[in-house]
N, C-alpha and C positions, 0 to 999 in steps of 0.2 A: 223512311227516315226513322223509323224506329229501329231497323236492322243496323243502320249506319251508327245511330246512337248507343248501340248494344258494341258494336267493334270497337269504338272509340273507348268505350268504357272498360272493354276488355284490354286495349294497348293501353290504357294508363295504368291499369292493375298490374299489369305485366311487367312494364317499364318500373313501376315503384318497387315491385318486389325484387327487382333486380339491380335496383340503387344502392349504393352503399353511404350509409351515414357516418359522416367523421366526427368522433370527439375527442378534441384535440386538449391532449395532457390531462385528461380528467379519468381514464379508467384505466391508466397503467400507474401503479403506485410503486414508490421508490425515489432515492434521493435526487436533486436536481442537480449536486455537485459530489462530485469525488474526488479525491486527495490521495496521490500515491507516491513513494517514495521512487526515484528512477531506478534504482538498482535493484528494487523488490519486483517480483514477478504478480502480476495480475491480467489474467488473460480476460477475453470478451467471455468466456463462459462463466468466470468469477464475477463479472460486471452482471451478465444477465441474470446470474441467481440472486441478487438484490432486488430485481423488479417482479411485481406479480399483475395479473391483468383477469379481469371478469369478461373480458370478450374473445378470448382466445391466445395461443402461442405467442411470446414476443420474439420479435425476431429484429435485425439490425436493417434497417433501410438507408442507413450512411453512417460510414465509419471512416472517421479522419484520426483513430488513435489507434489501430492495430499499423505497427512499423515505428510510430513515433511514441510509444509508450516510455522509454527512457531518455527521451528529449523534454529539457526542462521548457514547462509554458504549459499553455491550456489546449485540449484538443478535443472535439465535440463528437458525440454521437446521435443517432436519431433511431429512437426505437417505435415498433408498427405492430401492432395485435389487431385481430379483425375475427370474427364467427363468420365472416359473410356478409355480413348485412350492417353490422356497426363496425366500424374501425377507429382505433385510438393510435395517437401518436404522441411522443415524448422526446423532446433534446437533453442532452446531459452534456454539461461541462466536466471534463477531468483535469486536474490542476496536477501537472507531475512536479515535484518539488526535491530539491536537493539531498533534505533529511525529514524523515517523518517518525520514525522510531522503528522497533521490531512488532510491527503490525502488518496487517494485509491490508488496509485501507481507511481512510474516515471519510462519512459521508455526512454531507450538509455540514462540513468544519466540525461536529461536536460528536455524531457517534461514531464509536472505534469498532472497526472489526477484526479479529483475530481468531486463531486456531488455538487448540487448548495445549499445545506447547509453546504458545508464544503469551507468558505469564509476566503481567505488569505490575510492577510497583505502582502506589499511588501518585509517586513523585514523576514516575515515566508516563502515566496517564498525563499527568499535567502539562508534560513536556511534549508529548504528542500533539496535545490540544494545542499549544503553542506555536506548533511547527505547522499546524493546519490553519492557522490564523483565526481561529476560534477566541483565543485568550492572549493577553500580551501579562508578559513577566519583568519585572524590574528589579535591582538589587535590594528594593525594601519590601517588594510584594512579601505578603504571609499568607497563609491558606490553613482553613478549618475544614475539616471534612464533616460534612453534615448526614450524608447516608453514602454507605459502600456496600453494597452486596454483591459485589464483583470478587473480593480478595478471598473470600472463604470457597469460593464457586469456581475460581480461576480454569479449572482443570474440566469442569461440567459443562457441558454445552447449553446454551440457554442466552438468555436477554438480562442483562443485570442493570442497576441504576449508580452512579458515582455521581453525588452531588456537593459542591463543595463551594466555598466563600473565600473570595479573595480582596484582601485590604493592602493599599501601600500609603506611602507618606504624600502622594500627589492627591490624594482623597479618595481613591477609590474602594467601594465598599459594594462590592455584587456579587450575586450569587447566580452559580452556573449550574447546569444539568446535563449530563452525557449518558449514553445508554452504550453498553459494551457488549457486542454481540459474540458469543463464543461459539465455534462451530468445531465438528470433529476434526479432527488431524486425519482420519481415515481417508479423506478425499484430497488429501494433499497430492500434489505431484512429487512421485519420488523417481528420479531419475536413475534409468541403468547406467547411463554414461553421462560423464560431466565433460564438456569440450573445453580444453582450455588453450588457447591460442597461442601458438609458438613463439618463441622469441623471436624480433628481428634482428638483423645482422649487427645493427650498432648496439641492440642488446646483448648479444653474443659476446662482441668484441668488448664490452664494459664489464660483463662477468668474468672473462678469460681475464682479464688485467686485476679485477678485483681478486680472482683467486691467486695470481702471482704474487701480488701485493701482500696477501694472508700469508701464501707460503714464505717469502722471505722474512716476513716479521717473526713468522713462528721459528724459522730458521735461526734467526738471529739471536732470538731469547734463548733458544735453545744452546748456540755457542756461546753465550756469555755464562749460562749456568753451568755449563762443562768446564770453562775456563776457571771460574769461580771454585768448581768443585777440586780441579787440579792444583789451585793456588790453596786451599785448605788442607789439601792432601799433604803437598809439598810441606806447609808450615809445621803439621803435625809431625813428620818425620825430623824437622829442625829442632821440635821440642818448644815452639813457640806458640 
């Protein structure tokens, strides 16, 4: 009986040691929402760099973003990290919008990520936050900057605070705070070749017609100038 009990205990220990404990959404630290502009490049590698985990390397367990990053709408990804015993997961929404600004992306609607060569003015920061949906600007909106550690350090990697107050005629009086993450541009993707799609047959015909029209206009203007010159020369001979 004792041997059976010992065997059962050993089996339970082995089974327990091999089980993975899942901690959903608690051990992967990073934004819940990412906003990017449709025409800007934001790779999965860029996205994963926004996250940290104390339970292991972070990988994708589900990817509904790749291949759709230039399509307006909301796309989702799921992150997974594990050390073999503890596993963590996190679901992320990626909002693709038509216009965001000269930034890499915006996280959780309010935190801006840029490279050192993407320098923003205070007004550009505010318009980016408007495009991300964090604030609303009307024709009567006025802004007072409360704290700005970014502008003087725009070309230095680091994390900076931009805090401001907005008021408008509708009665808005609210303080907003944004962090601006500046990273080194050395890790920018610098292409050896930029591919430009060939013009379609319709575009080629259109461009050909435009070139002919331009040629005819230039020729006609040149003809008029030549006729005016001849007339002027003839009048000079007549003493007119």
